[in-house]
C-alpha positions in Angstrom: 124.0 8.0 158.8 121.4 5.5 157.8 120.5 4.5 154.2 118.6 1.5 152.8 119.1 -0.3 149.5 116.9 -2.8 147.6 119.5 -5.6 147.3 122.7 -6.6 149.0 124.6 -5.9 145.7 123.3 -2.3 145.7 124.2 -1.9 149.3 127.7 -3.2 148.7 128.1 -0.8 145.7 127.0 2.2 147.8 129.2 1.2 150.7 132.4 0.6 148.6 131.9 3.9 146.8 131.6 6.1 149.8 134.5 4.4 151.7 136.7 4.5 148.6 135.9 8.2 148.2 136.6 8.9 151.9 133.1 10.2 152.5 132.8 7.4 155.1 135.3 5.6 157.3 133.2 2.5 157.6 129.8 1.1 156.5 128.0 -1.8 158.2 125.6 -3.7 156.0 122.7 -5.2 157.9 120.0 -7.3 156.4 117.8 -8.1 155.0 115.6 -6.0 157.1 111.8 -5.6 156.6 110.6 -2.1 155.8 106.9 -1.2 156.0 106.3 2.3 154.6 103.8 4.5 152.7 104.8 5.4 149.2 102.5 6.9 146.5 99.4 6.4 148.7 100.1 2.7 149.2 101.5 0.8 152.1 104.5 -1.2 151.0 106.2 -4.1 152.7 109.7 -4.8 151.3 113.0 -6.5 152.1 115.8 -4.0 152.1 119.4 -3.8 153.3 120.4 -1.2 155.8 123.7 0.7 155.6 125.0 2.1 158.9 127.5 4.7 157.7 130.1 6.1 160.0 131.3 9.6 158.9 132.3 13.0 160.1 129.7 15.8 160.4 131.7 17.8 157.8 131.1 15.0 155.3 127.4 14.8 155.6 126.4 17.2 152.8 128.8 15.6 150.3 127.9 12.0 151.4 124.2 12.8 151.1 124.7 14.1 147.6 126.8 11.1 146.6 124.3 8.5 148.0 121.4 10.2 146.2 123.4 10.3 142.9 124.3 6.6 143.1 121.1 5.3 144.5 118.5 3.3 142.5 115.6 4.8 144.5 114.1 8.1 143.3 113.8 9.2 147.0 116.3 7.2 149.0 116.4 7.1 152.8 119.5 9.2 153.8 119.2 10.1 157.5 122.1 11.6 159.5 122.3 10.9 163.2 124.6 12.9 165.5 127.4 11.1 167.4 126.8 12.1 171.0 129.9 10.5 172.3 132.1 7.5 171.8 135.5 5.9 172.3 138.0 8.7 171.6 140.5 6.6 169.6 137.7 5.3 167.4 136.4 8.8 166.8 139.9 10.0 166.0 140.2 7.2 163.5 136.9 8.1 161.9 137.9 11.7 161.5 141.3 10.6 160.0 139.7 8.4 157.4 137.1 10.9 156.1 137.3 14.1 154.2 134.6 16.5 153.1 
């Protein structure tokens, strides 16, 4: 899952919350990244921090709801990407560390 946050502190807060709540096994914080997007009929150019969130498919609905509830943005980026394949022991660890 991908999510962006306005500051490193906000990204850290989101990451810690979802890992502590077992909605994610791991979150990588990347940034700052530069985001250029359209919002309210204006093109915006902002620095953000990207969260790469590792979770089980069964956790996606609860994780999405939690990120939206905790987020400072009124319409946060929360995008789920499927895991096509991966290292079996890592995927087993991921499933063991998460719960819907």
